[in-house]
N, C-alpha and C positions, 0 to 999 in steps of 0.2 A: 457303584459298579457300572462299568460300560454295558449298555443294554445288549451289545453284540457279543459279549464274552461267552455265553453258552455255545454259540456256533464254533468259536475258536477252541473252546474246551473239547467239544465233540471231535473235531479234527485232530486235536492233540492226543486224545485218548486212543483213537483209532490208529494214528501213526506210531504211537509209543507202545501200543498193544497192552497197556497197563494203566490203571487208575493211579497207582502210586507213582509211577514214572511221570505221568502227565502232570500230577500235582507238583512234583519237584520241578519240572520244566516251567510250569506256569507260576510257580512260587505261591501256591495257595494250598490249603489243607485238603486231604482226601475227602472229608465230608463235604467240603465246598464243591469239589469236582462232582461228586455223586448228586448233590443238590441241583447243580446246573443241568446235568443230564436228565434228571427227573423233570426239571422245568421244561425242557424241550419236549419230552414225552407228553406232558400235560398240554403244552401248546399245540402240538400236532395231533393229540388225542389218539396216539398209537404207540405201542412198544417199539423202541429203537434198538434195544439190546436184548439178547438172550443171556441171562445171568446163570452160569453154571459153575461147577466146582473147579473148572479150569479158567474161570474168569468170564469176561464179557465177549460176546460175539454179536455181530450186527444182524438184525433182521433185514428183510428185503427193503422195508421202509427206511431203516437205518442206513443201508448202503446208498439208497437214493438221496437221502438228506446229506450224507457225507459228501457226495459229488457236488451237490448244490452249495454246501457250506464252504467248500474250497473256493468257489466263485464268489460267494457272498463276502468272504474275507478279503479277497483281492479287490473287489469293488469298494468295500468299506475303507480299506487302507488307502486306496487311491483317492477316495473322496476327501479323507482327512488331509492327505498331502496337497490336493488341489486347493482346498479351502485355506490351508495354512499358507500356501504360496500366495494366494490372493491377499490374505490378511497381512503377510509380511512384505508384500510387493516384491517377491523374488521372481515372480513371473507376471505375465499380463501384457498389456499394450501400453507403450509410452508414446503419447501424441506430441510431436515436436514441430514447432514452426521455425523456419530459418529464413533470413533474408538471402537474397540471391547470391551475393559474394560468399557469405559464410557457408551456405548450402553446398556450393561447388568446391570450395577450397579448404574448409575446416571440418565440416560434418563427416566426411569419409574417414578421416583419421580418428575422430572422436568415437564414431560408431564401432570402429575396429577395436579400440580399447574397451568400449562398453561391452561388446560381445564376449570378451574374455572373462569378464566378471559376472555378467548376467546373460548367459547363453540362451536361456529360455524366453527372454523378453522379446516381444515383437515391437517394432518401431513403426509408427505411422508418421511419415515426414511430409510436411506441407511447406511449400516455398511461397514467398510473397515479399512485399516491401515491409519496412519496419512498422508502419502504421497498421498494415494488415495483421501482422503477427501480434501486435498489442491488442487489437480487437479480438483476435482468436483466443487470447488468454483470458481477457476480461469476460468474454461470452461463455467461457467454459469449454470451448472446442479444442483447446490446446492446454497441455499441462506445463509445457516449457517452451520458451522462445529464445532464439539467438539473434540478436539485433545489432545494427551498426550505429545507432544513434539513441540518445535518451528518450524514454517514454514518460510523459508527464501525467502519471496516474498514481496517486498515493497508495492504491491497493496493490500495486506491483512492487516486487522486490527485484532490484537490479544489481548485478555483480559483474564487474569487469573481469575478463579472463584472458584477453589477448590484445596486444597493441597493434595499431595500424596507422597509416597515414595516407592522406589524399595527395595526389600530384597530377601534373599535366601529362596526359598520354598523347603521344605524337607519333607521326610516321618517322621511320629511321632517318629519312633525308631532311627532316625539318631543321630549321636554323637554330632552334632552342636545344637541340640534342647535346651540344657541348657544354651547356650550362649546368652548374651544380644546384641551382635553385632559380625560381622565377617569381616575380611579384605578380599579384593578380591584375594589377593595372596594365601589365604588359600584354594581357590576353584580350584586350578590348577590341582589337582590330582583326582577331581571328574568327573563323567560323566555329562556333562552339556547339558541341553535341553533348547533351546532358541527360541524367536520369530523371524519371518522372517525379512529380510532387508526391510526397509521402515516403519516398525511399530514404534510407539512412544516409547514403552518399549525397543526395540532394540537400538534406537538412544540414549536414556538416558544411557543405560548400556554401550554402546561404549564410550560415553563421560566420564563416570566414570572411565573406563579402561584407557582412554587416560591421565586423570589426574594423574594416578598412573604409567604412563610410560608403560602401557600394551596394548595389543590388543587381538583379539580373537584367534590369532595363538598361544598364550601362554596357551590355554585351550584345553581340550578334548571335542570337540563339537560332540555329538552323534546324535543330531536331531535338525531340524529347522521346525517350523510349524507356520501357521497363525491362529491357533485355540487355544485360552487359555484353553478351556475345555480339549482338548487333552493333553496339557502340565500337567494340574493338575492330570488327570487320570494316566498318565505315572509316575509322581512323586509318587503318592500314591501307585502305584504298585511296586515301588522300582527300576524302570528302570534308574532313574537318578535324578538330582536336577535341579532347574530352577531359573531364575531371573524374578520376577513378581511384579506387583503392589499389595500393601497391600489390596486395594479395591477388587482386583480380587479373593482373597482367604478368605474374611471375613466369608463367610458361612462355608467353610471347617474348618477354625480355630475355629469357635464357636462349630462345631460338633466334634472337635478333630480328624479330618481326615488328616490334614496336619499341619505343623509347619512353622513359618515365623521368620526369623532372620534378623534384619536390617543390611544393608551394611555400613561399616565404610568409607563413602565418602560423601562429600558435594554434589556431582553431583547426588547422589541417591535421594535427595529430589527434587521434581518437582511440577509443577502446571498443572492441567487440564485447558485448555484455550478454550474460545469461539473465533471463527474466522469467519469473514465475509469480503466480498470485499468492498473496500472503496466506490464503487458506490452504495452500498446498506445501507449506514450509516443512511439514513433518512427513510428507510423502517419500517413502524410501526409494522409489524409482527415480523421482526427481533429484533427490540428493545424491544418489549413486551416479547418475549421469553428470551432475554438476561436478562431482569429484573427479571424474575422468577428464572433463574439460579443464579443470584446474591443473591437472598434471600434464596437459599438452605443452609442448614447447616448439619453438620455431624449427628445430632440427627435424622433429617428427613430421611436420607439415611440409617438409621438403624445401 
């Protein structure tokens, strides 16, 4: 028996004005109802009912307990609901880490979808480069990561969810604008502006260089930054050119503020990936958010 049933029984008897009706509503026997009422009187050491030929009526103590029992039931029911939600992970807080490009261009659509199926869940979003996100997951600060390059930790599970490609981002007046693709060797005489070490974009770019037998020492690096917006502004101003995700410059391409030319390298194609620690594989919030990411498509992302 639920230890709080006597209080619910008390309220039901008073509301129904009958032990027999309360028993039917509670689906228990009339002797069980009478026994629970007696338990309350023994617990509070005072009569709660006046038993007469017309039935039961409340004493002053009974009326006081009835009002309190109403609140007790509300709080008890609420406590069960809250604990169940935590156990089932239907509510709570989901700590997500996302690399810069994904945070700006993918996460808003993903969160919009997620809110429709988990409206009570609060999200804590942290942005950083791919290495930062990986450390956050392994350290337990993040439940889920969205990254632009592979993480080399066997404790992490990684699942691709969206395709991307790197290309050369240039001012609209640049001579390369009319090209359909460009070889990395053609960029060696340009002023190159790049992302910081540890970023997914930097990692993929360096992998593409390695495939061509090149490294950053073969290029004129004039600036490194962890801010994609800064890179775009500098490229638009004519300060140099950059290597960036096509997702990162969609808005500027549509407004004809920048131009994008694909790189002639298989390594320039990449996936955005969902990452979580293997110990969180059964976490319902993690899996629910992953499912919404899997359902994303390019049209939804604009």
